[in-house]
C-alpha positions in Angstrom: 40.6 -32.3 -22.2 39.0 -35.0 -24.4 37.1 -32.3 -26.4 40.3 -30.4 -27.3 42.1 -33.6 -28.3 39.2 -34.7 -30.6 39.0 -31.1 -32.0 42.7 -31.1 -32.8 42.5 -34.5 -34.4 39.6 -33.5 -36.7 40.6 -29.9 -37.5 44.3 -29.7 -37.0 46.4 -27.2 -35.0 45.2 -23.7 -34.5 46.5 -21.0 -37.0 47.6 -17.6 -35.8 46.4 -14.4 -37.5 49.8 -13.9 -39.0 49.3 -17.1 -41.1 46.2 -15.7 -42.8 48.3 -14.6 -45.9 49.6 -18.2 -46.3 46.0 -19.5 -46.5 45.3 -17.6 -49.7 44.7 -19.8 -52.7 46.5 -20.2 -56.0 44.3 -20.5 -59.1 44.7 -24.3 -59.3 43.3 -24.8 -55.8 40.8 -22.0 -56.1 39.1 -23.8 -58.9 38.4 -26.7 -56.6 37.1 -24.4 -53.9 35.0 -21.9 -55.8 34.1 -23.6 -59.1 33.0 -27.1 -58.1 29.3 -26.1 -57.9 29.3 -24.7 -61.5 31.3 -27.6 -62.9 29.3 -30.2 -61.1 26.0 -28.9 -62.4 26.9 -30.5 -65.8 26.2 -33.9 -64.2 22.5 -33.2 -63.5 21.4 -30.1 -65.4 20.8 -32.1 -68.6 18.8 -34.7 -66.8 16.6 -32.0 -65.2 15.7 -30.6 -68.6 14.5 -34.1 -69.6 12.6 -34.5 -66.3 10.4 -31.6 -67.5 10.1 -32.5 -71.2 9.8 -36.4 -71.2 6.3 -36.6 -69.6 5.0 -34.4 -72.5 7.1 -35.6 -75.4 8.5 -39.0 -74.5 11.7 -39.8 -76.4 11.2 -36.8 -78.7 12.2 -34.6 -75.7 15.9 -35.4 -76.6 15.5 -33.3 -79.7 15.1 -30.2 -77.6 18.3 -30.8 -75.5 20.8 -29.1 -77.8 18.8 -25.9 -78.5 18.0 -25.4 -74.8 21.6 -26.1 -73.8 22.9 -23.6 -76.3 20.5 -20.9 -74.9 21.9 -21.8 -71.4 25.5 -21.5 -72.6 24.7 -18.1 -74.2 23.3 -16.9 -70.9 26.5 -18.3 -69.2 28.7 -16.2 -71.5 26.7 -13.1 -70.6 26.9 -13.8 -66.9 30.6 -14.7 -66.9 31.5 -11.5 -68.7 29.3 -9.5 -66.4 30.9 -10.9 -63.2 34.3 -10.3 -64.7 33.5 -6.6 -64.5 32.5 -7.0 -60.8 35.8 -8.7 -59.9 37.8 -5.6 -60.9 35.3 -3.1 -59.7 35.0 -4.6 -56.2 38.3 -6.5 -55.4 37.3 -6.9 -51.7 34.6 -9.4 -52.5 31.0 -9.5 -51.4 29.6 -10.0 -54.9 25.9 -9.1 -55.4 25.5 -7.9 -51.9 28.3 -5.3 -52.0 27.5 -4.2 -55.5 23.8 -3.7 -54.6 24.6 -2.0 -51.3 27.0 0.5 -53.0 24.8 1.3 -56.0 21.2 0.4 -55.4 20.7 1.0 -51.6 20.1 -1.0 -48.5 16.9 -2.8 -49.4 18.1 -4.2 -52.7 21.3 -5.3 -51.1 19.4 -7.2 -48.4 17.3 -8.9 -51.1 20.5 -9.9 -52.8 22.0 -11.2 -49.6 18.9 -13.2 -48.7 18.8 -14.6 -52.2 22.4 -15.7 -52.1 22.1 -17.3 -48.7 19.0 -19.2 -49.8 20.9 -20.2 -53.0 23.9 -21.4 -51.1 21.8 -23.5 -48.7 20.0 -25.1 -51.7 23.4 -25.6 -53.4 24.5 -27.8 -50.6 21.2 -29.7 -50.5 21.0 -30.2 -54.3 24.7 -31.1 -54.7 24.7 -33.7 -51.9 21.4 -35.1 -53.1 22.8 -35.4 -56.7 25.9 -37.0 -55.3 23.8 -39.6 -53.5 21.9 -40.3 -56.7 25.1 -41.0 -58.5 26.2 -43.3 -55.7 23.0 -45.2 -55.5 22.9 -45.5 -59.4 26.2 -47.5 -59.2 25.5 -49.3 -55.9 22.0 -50.6 -55.8 22.4 -51.9 -52.2 22.4 -48.3 -50.9 19.0 -47.4 -52.4 16.6 -46.5 -49.7 19.3 -44.8 -47.5 19.6 -41.6 -49.5 18.8 -39.3 -46.6 21.2 -40.9 -44.2 24.0 -40.8 -46.9 23.2 -37.2 -47.6 23.4 -36.1 -44.0 26.7 -38.1 -43.5 28.2 -36.4 -46.6 27.2 -32.9 -45.3 29.0 -33.6 -42.0 32.2 -34.7 -43.9 32.2 -31.6 -46.1 31.7 -29.4 -43.1 34.6 -31.0 -41.3 36.8 -30.5 -44.4 35.9 -26.8 -44.5 36.4 -26.3 -40.8 40.0 -27.4 -41.3 40.7 -24.2 -43.3 40.4 -22.8 -46.8 43.7 -24.1 -48.0 43.1 -27.5 -46.5 39.7 -27.8 -48.2 41.3 -26.7 -51.5 43.8 -29.5 -51.3 41.1 -32.0 -50.4 38.6 -31.0 -53.1 40.7 -29.9 -56.1 41.9 -33.4 -57.1 38.3 -34.8 -57.5 37.4 -31.7 -59.5 40.2 -32.3 -62.0 39.5 -36.0 -62.2 35.8 -35.3 -63.0 36.7 -32.8 -65.7 39.1 -35.3 -67.2 36.6 -38.1 -67.2 33.7 -36.0 -68.5 36.0 -34.7 -71.3 36.9 -38.3 -72.2 33.3 -39.4 -72.1 32.2 -36.6 -74.4 35.1 -36.8 -76.8 35.3 -40.6 -77.0 31.5 -41.0 -77.0 31.0 -38.5 -79.9 33.9 -40.0 -81.8 32.3 -43.5 -81.5 28.8 -42.3 -82.5 30.0 -40.2 -85.5 32.2 -43.2 -86.8 29.2 -45.6 -86.4 31.0 -47.6 -83.7 28.3 -46.8 -81.1 24.6 -46.9 -81.8 21.7 -45.2 -80.0 20.6 -47.1 -76.8 17.4 -49.2 -76.9 14.3 -47.5 -75.4 13.4 -48.7 -71.9 9.7 -48.7 -72.3 8.9 -49.6 -68.7 10.8 -46.6 -67.4 9.4 -44.3 -70.2 5.9 -45.4 -69.2 6.6 -44.4 -65.6 7.2 -40.8 -66.7 4.6 -40.5 -69.6 1.8 -42.4 -67.9 1.9 -45.1 -70.6 1.5 -42.8 -73.7 3.2 -39.8 -75.1 1.1 -36.7 -75.5 2.0 -35.7 -79.1 2.3 -32.0 -79.5 2.4 -31.7 -75.7 5.5 -29.5 -75.7 4.3 -26.0 -75.2 6.1 -22.7 -74.9 5.4 -22.7 -71.2 6.9 -26.2 -70.9 10.0 -25.1 -72.8 10.4 -22.2 -70.4 10.2 -24.7 -67.5 12.8 -26.9 -69.1 15.1 -23.9 -69.8 14.8 -22.8 -66.2 15.7 -26.3 -65.0 18.8 -26.3 -67.3 19.7 -22.8 -66.1 20.7 -24.2 -62.7 24.0 -25.0 -64.5 24.9 -21.4 -63.8 24.8 -22.0 -60.1 28.1 -21.1 -58.5 29.3 -18.7 -61.3 28.9 -15.8 -58.9 30.9 -17.5 -56.1 34.3 -16.2 -57.2 33.0 -12.6 -56.9 32.2 -13.2 -53.3 35.6 -14.6 -52.4 38.1 -12.4 -54.2 40.2 -11.9 -51.1 40.8 -15.7 -50.8 43.0 -15.5 -53.9 46.7 -14.8 -54.0 47.8 -11.4 -55.1 46.9 -9.9 -57.5 43.5 -11.0 -56.3 41.3 -9.5 -59.0 43.4 -10.8 -61.9 43.7 -14.3 -60.5 40.0 -14.4 -59.7 39.1 -13.3 -63.2 41.3 -16.0 -64.8 39.7 -18.6 -62.6 36.2 -17.3 -63.5 37.1 -17.6 -67.2 38.4 -21.2 -66.7 35.2 -22.0 -64.9 33.0 -20.6 -67.7 34.9 -22.5 -70.4 34.8 -25.8 -68.6 31.1 -25.5 -67.8 30.0 -24.4 -71.2 32.1 -27.0 -73.1 31.0 -29.9 -70.9 27.3 -28.9 -70.8 27.1 -28.6 -74.5 29.0 -31.8 -75.1 26.8 -33.8 -72.8 23.7 -32.5 -74.5 25.0 -33.4 -78.0 26.1 -36.9 -76.7 22.7 -37.5 -75.2 21.0 -36.4 -78.5 23.2 -39.1 -80.2 22.9 -41.9 -77.7 19.2 -41.3 -76.8 19.2 -42.7 -73.2 15.8 -43.3 -71.6 15.0 -41.2 -68.5 15.0 -43.5 -65.6 14.0 -43.4 -62.0 16.8 -45.7 -60.9 19.8 -44.7 -63.1 21.0 -41.2 -64.1 21.3 -40.2 -67.8 25.1 -39.8 -67.2 25.4 -43.3 -65.8 23.6 -44.8 -68.8 25.9 -42.9 -71.3 28.9 -44.0 -69.3 27.8 -47.6 -69.6 27.4 -47.3 -73.3 30.7 -45.4 -74.0 33.0 -47.2 -71.5 31.2 -50.5 -71.0 29.3 -51.4 -67.8 31.4 -52.4 -64.9 34.7 -51.4 -66.6 37.3 -49.4 -64.8 36.6 -46.2 -66.8 32.9 -46.4 -65.9 33.7 -46.9 -62.3 36.1 -43.9 -62.2 33.4 -41.9 -64.0 30.7 -42.7 -61.5 33.1 -42.3 -58.5 34.3 -38.9 -59.8 30.7 -37.8 -60.5 29.6 -38.7 -57.1 32.6 -37.0 -55.6 32.2 -33.8 -57.6 28.5 -33.6 -57.0 29.0 -34.0 -53.3 32.0 -31.7 -53.1 30.3 -29.1 -55.3 28.7 -28.1 -52.0 32.1 -26.8 -51.1 31.4 -23.7 -53.2 28.6 -22.8 -50.9 30.8 -23.6 -47.9 33.4 -21.2 -49.3 30.9 -18.4 -49.9 28.1 -18.7 -47.4 30.4 -18.0 -44.4 32.2 -15.1 -46.2 28.9 -13.5 -47.2 27.2 -13.9 -43.9 30.4 -12.5 -42.2 30.2 -9.4 -44.4 26.5 -9.0 -43.7 27.1 -9.5 -40.0 29.8 -6.8 -40.1 27.2 -4.4 -41.4 24.9 -5.4 -38.5 22.2 -7.3 -40.3 23.1 -10.8 -39.1 24.4 -12.1 -35.7 27.9 -10.7 -35.1 29.2 -14.1 -34.2 29.1 -15.0 -37.9 32.0 -12.5 -38.5 34.3 -14.3 -36.1 37.0 -16.5 -37.4 37.7 -19.8 -35.7 41.2 -21.2 -34.7 41.7 -22.4 -38.3 41.1 -18.9 -39.7 37.7 -19.9 -41.2 34.3 -18.4 -40.4 33.3 -21.6 -38.5 30.0 -20.3 -37.2 28.8 -19.7 -40.8 29.9 -23.2 -41.7 27.8 -24.7 -38.9 24.7 -22.7 -39.7 24.9 -23.7 -43.4 25.3 -27.4 -42.4 22.3 -27.4 -40.1 20.1 -25.5 -42.7 21.1 -27.8 -45.6 20.7 -30.9 -43.5 17.2 -29.9 -42.6 16.3 -29.4 -46.3 17.8 -32.8 -47.3 15.7 -34.5 -44.6 12.6 -32.5 -45.4 12.7 -33.2 -49.1 14.0 -36.8 -48.9 17.3 -36.0 -50.6 15.4 -35.7 -54.0 17.2 -33.6 -56.6 14.0 -33.1 -58.6 12.1 -31.9 -55.5 14.8 -29.4 -54.6 15.6 -28.1 -58.1 12.4 -25.9 -58.4 13.5 -24.1 -55.2 17.0 -23.6 -56.5 17.1 -21.0 -59.3 14.9 -18.2 -57.8 17.5 -16.9 -55.4 20.3 -17.5 -57.9 18.9 -15.4 -60.7 17.5 -12.7 -58.3 21.1 -12.2 -57.1 22.4 -12.2 -60.7 19.9 -9.5 -61.7 20.6 -7.2 -58.7 24.3 -7.5 -59.2 24.1 -6.6 -62.9 21.8 -3.7 -62.3 24.1 -2.5 -59.6 27.1 -2.6 -62.0 25.1 -0.6 -64.6 24.6 2.1 -62.0 28.3 1.8 -61.0 29.5 2.4 -64.6 27.1 5.3 -65.1 28.0 6.9 -61.8 31.8 6.7 -61.9 32.4 6.6 -65.6 35.8 5.0 -65.3 38.0 4.2 -68.4 36.1 1.9 -70.8 32.9 2.4 -68.8 30.7 2.3 -71.9 31.8 -1.2 -72.7 31.2 -2.3 -69.2 27.8 -0.6 -69.2 26.7 -2.5 -72.3 28.0 -5.9 -70.9 26.3 -5.4 -67.5 23.1 -3.9 -69.1 22.7 -7.0 -71.3 23.4 -9.2 -68.3 20.8 -7.4 -66.2 18.2 -7.7 -69.0 18.9 -11.4 -69.6 18.9 -12.4 -65.9 15.7 -10.4 -65.3 14.0 -12.3 -68.1 15.2 -15.7 -66.7 14.1 -14.8 -63.2 10.6 -14.0 -64.6 10.6 -17.3 -66.5 11.5 -19.2 -63.4 8.9 -17.5 -61.2 6.1 -18.0 -63.8 7.0 -21.6 -64.8 7.9 -23.1 -61.5 5.9 -21.1 -59.0 3.5 -23.9 -58.1 6.2 -26.5 -58.2 8.1 -25.0 -55.2 9.5 -21.7 -56.5 7.0 -20.0 -54.2 9.0 -21.2 -51.2 12.1 -19.1 -51.8 9.8 -16.3 -53.1 8.3 -16.3 -49.6 11.5 -17.0 -47.6 13.6 -14.2 -49.2 11.3 -11.4 -48.0 11.1 -13.0 -44.6 14.9 -13.1 -44.4 15.0 -9.4 -45.3 12.6 -8.6 -42.5 14.8 -10.7 -40.2 17.9 -8.8 -41.3 16.2 -5.5 -40.5 15.0 -6.7 -37.1 18.6 -7.7 -36.2 19.9 -4.4 -37.4 17.3 -2.5 -35.4 18.2 -4.5 -32.3 21.9 -3.7 -32.7 21.2 0.0 -33.3 19.0 0.1 -30.2 21.7 -1.5 -28.1 24.4 0.8 -29.5 22.2 3.9 -28.6 21.6 2.5 -25.1 25.2 1.8 -24.4 26.7 5.0 -26.0 28.6 7.3 -23.7 30.4 10.6 -24.4 34.0 11.4 -23.6 34.6 13.0 -20.2 31.9 11.0 -18.4 32.5 10.8 -14.7 32.4 7.4 -12.8 29.3 7.4 -10.7 29.2 6.7 -6.9 27.4 3.5 -6.3 25.5 2.3 -3.1 26.3 -1.4 -3.0 24.6 -4.3 -1.4 26.2 -7.8 -1.3 24.3 -11.0 -0.7 26.1 -14.2 -0.2 24.1 -17.4 -1.0 25.0 -20.2 1.5 23.8 -23.8 1.7 22.6 -25.8 4.6 26.2 -26.5 5.7 29.0 -24.1 6.5 32.1 -25.3 4.6 35.4 -23.8 3.4 33.7 -22.5 0.2 31.2 -20.5 2.3 34.0 -19.1 4.4 35.9 -18.0 1.3 32.9 -16.5 -0.3 32.1 -14.5 2.9 35.7 -13.3 3.1 35.5 -12.2 -0.6 32.2 -10.4 0.0 33.6 -8.4 3.0 36.7 -7.4 1.0 34.3 -5.5 -1.4 33.5 -3.1 1.5 29.8 -3.0 0.6 27.3 -0.6 2.2 25.1 -3.6 3.2 26.2 -7.2 3.6 23.9 -10.2 4.3 24.0 -14.0 3.9 20.9 -15.8 2.8 20.0 -19.5 2.9 17.0 -21.4 1.6 15.3 -23.9 3.9 12.7 -26.5 2.9 11.1 -26.8 6.3 11.2 -25.4 9.8 13.6 -28.1 11.2 16.1 -27.4 8.4 15.8 -23.6 9.1 16.5 -24.1 12.8 19.6 -26.3 12.0 20.9 -23.6 9.7 20.5 -20.9 12.3 22.1 -23.0 15.1 25.1 -23.8 12.9 25.5 -20.1 11.9 25.5 -19.1 15.6 28.0 -21.9 16.4 30.5 -20.6 13.9 30.0 -17.1 15.3 30.2 -15.4 12.0 29.8 -11.6 12.2 27.6 -11.4 9.1 23.8 -11.4 9.4 22.0 -14.5 8.0 18.5 -14.5 6.6 16.8 -17.9 6.2 14.1 -18.0 3.4 11.4 -20.6 3.6 10.7 -22.7 0.5 7.9 -25.1 1.2 7.9 -26.3 -2.5 11.6 -27.1 -2.3 12.6 -24.6 -5.0 15.7 -22.3 -4.9 15.4 -19.8 -7.7 12.1 -18.1 -7.0 12.6 -17.7 -3.2 16.0 -16.1 -3.9 14.5 -13.7 -6.5 11.7 -12.8 -4.1 14.3 -12.2 -1.3 16.3 -9.9 -3.6 13.1 -7.9 -4.3 12.6 -7.4 -0.6 16.2 -6.3 -0.2 15.7 -3.7 -2.9 12.7 -2.4 -1.1 14.6 -2.4 2.2 17.8 -0.7 0.9 17.8 1.6 -2.1 21.0 0.3 -3.4 22.2 1.0 -6.9 23.7 -2.4 -7.4 23.1 -5.8 -5.7 25.9 -8.3 -6.0 24.9 -11.9 -5.4 28.0 -14.1 -4.5 27.6 -17.8 -5.0 30.1 -20.3 -3.6 30.8 -23.0 -6.3 32.3 -26.4 -5.9 34.5 -27.4 -8.9 35.7 -31.0 -9.0 38.7 -32.1 -11.0 37.0 -34.3 -13.7 34.0 -33.4 -15.8 32.2 -36.7 -15.0 32.5 -35.9 -11.3 30.5 -32.8 -11.9 27.5 -34.9 -12.7 27.5 -36.1 -9.1 26.7 -32.6 -7.9 23.6 -30.6 -8.5 23.7 -27.6 -10.8 21.8 -25.1 -8.6 24.4 -22.4 -9.1 24.3 -22.7 -12.8 20.5 -22.3 -13.1 20.4 -19.5 -10.5 23.0 -17.5 -12.5 20.9 -17.9 -15.6 17.9 -16.4 -13.8 19.8 -13.6 -12.2 21.3 -12.6 -15.5 18.0 -11.1 -16.6 17.4 -9.2 -13.3 18.1 -5.5 -13.6 20.7 -4.0 -11.3 22.1 -7.4 -10.2 25.7 -8.6 -10.5 26.5 -12.3 -10.0 29.9 -13.4 -8.9 31.1 -17.0 -8.4 33.8 -17.9 -5.9 35.1 -21.3 -7.0 36.6 -23.9 -4.6 38.6 -26.5 -6.6 38.7 -29.9 -4.9 42.0 -31.6 -5.7 42.5 -35.4 -5.9 44.4 -35.5 -2.6 41.3 -34.1 -0.8 42.5 -30.5 -0.6 40.7 -27.4 -1.7 42.3 -24.7 -3.9 40.5 -21.3 -3.9 41.3 -17.9 -5.3 40.8 -16.5 -1.7 44.0 -16.6 0.5 44.0 -18.7 3.7 41.7 -17.5 6.5 44.3 -16.9 9.2 47.3 -14.6 9.1 49.6 -17.5 10.2 48.6 -19.5 7.1 49.2 -16.7 4.7 52.4 -16.6 2.6 54.8 -13.8 3.3 54.3 -10.7 1.2 56.7 -10.4 -1.7 59.1 -7.5 -1.9 58.2 -4.9 -4.5 61.6 -5.6 -6.1 
């Protein structure tokens, strides 16, 4: 099949369940899978702080970068230490959702789940949009195609993740390490040059500055409220820190220890680079620009525009920003699979594909993120205000849940854990409030509305599954009921081998009542059908149903209603002869009457639909599951031995 060949080419060979253990990640690959989002935020979080402050303070906004960055890093330390507690307390993963479910109850856990799913979807959108911004900063010819580039990148990342966890780690770990190396070189070499006097502050780009300030700087325009907004924009740097707690089971054994070490690596890299970039920006004083990122301007200054190091910096930045979406691709399917296992999301999301990944979750995430990218024009600044609400709501619920966990179980060193998670809960609660207050009118109201709606959706799904389970439940010792059975064979205007095989199959069921039915569009066609039936001398009654509007489904359904009224059968089986040709394109030459009729009959109570296929071979013969019609044609019965 062409589909199978293309699938194997894109995704690779299927993996058996026995190979699941081999798909677990060592720490060096796990960093590229679970930490790219957190590490990549260093490329745009600093710029987002300036986007808030520059319109009010102009170039003076750069003076606020370092203090705000240090506050963000302090929050990072608190969150990392808090989640380290979670890794050991809940080694099976699930993060905020499981912690909230076990300690706070169902409703808080669903809020945490909805918050994380919203956050992961926005992670993909923001990461890809930021990656596109880095690409278009370096390649001016691509400006104007941001949305198309973003959608294409989402497709590529989805394909990489559909190939499997280990495959995605091998693909995405190298760009992560290249980016960390280049950013370290940029910060260290840049600060060395500025402190030795070899590199001077950049000249102010007054044209770009006027674009953001409206032509004049509002002296004294930086208010406490504005600083809160700037801090909340910078706090998106913490995105992805919780990812490792959701995917503990993806690590090699001992899972909790390896996950904790990777989390500490992530926190150290993120905190160091984020602080270093803020200090370097304070020294170089780049001008916020609509066409070029702050990072690109500093790379120009430190490495020289167009030089090999600048090109590698921009390429690695674009790569890490784009691939940082991989963190969401690692966690969204896992989390949605856990939620689906609890009955709050469609159960298909808990199924693993042939590459041992939760492929349905990957596809859902890709579609949702693609819609956001298209809807917001792949603009990072437009998506950022939506971003942090779900992130810090999940943080808060996780830390509050861990406080209850320590107090309830009182395990060894529980007091230290209680203090760490208590401080974490308080800090993330305050940040959540700051984000809601400062960015509500800019877009934070959207996730604030979407999260409760998702919770209601989760409850609706759970109610449906509970209703179905109650309806389908049976007790041990139940006796099989006796069924009065009516079989209806749907036949076309011509009697052919498929009709004969279907009639033979119907009679083999030994029904209480057996009829054939055909639909005629006019009186002449009805007469021809009856004459043909009499000529074949078939001993099964035929009913011909008139359809003056040349429609099949409704006349058949009305006929079945009349049959129900005539015979009080418990079950009506409709048998449909189906023609199956050898090639898919040949199927287009035949109508799809049987397909649409089966769809309609599926929703009719007390009705069973059976297809009897007749496979037409290339040499003009027909292969059917029904044996030949005459005893002479039948193969000899095999001996039981």
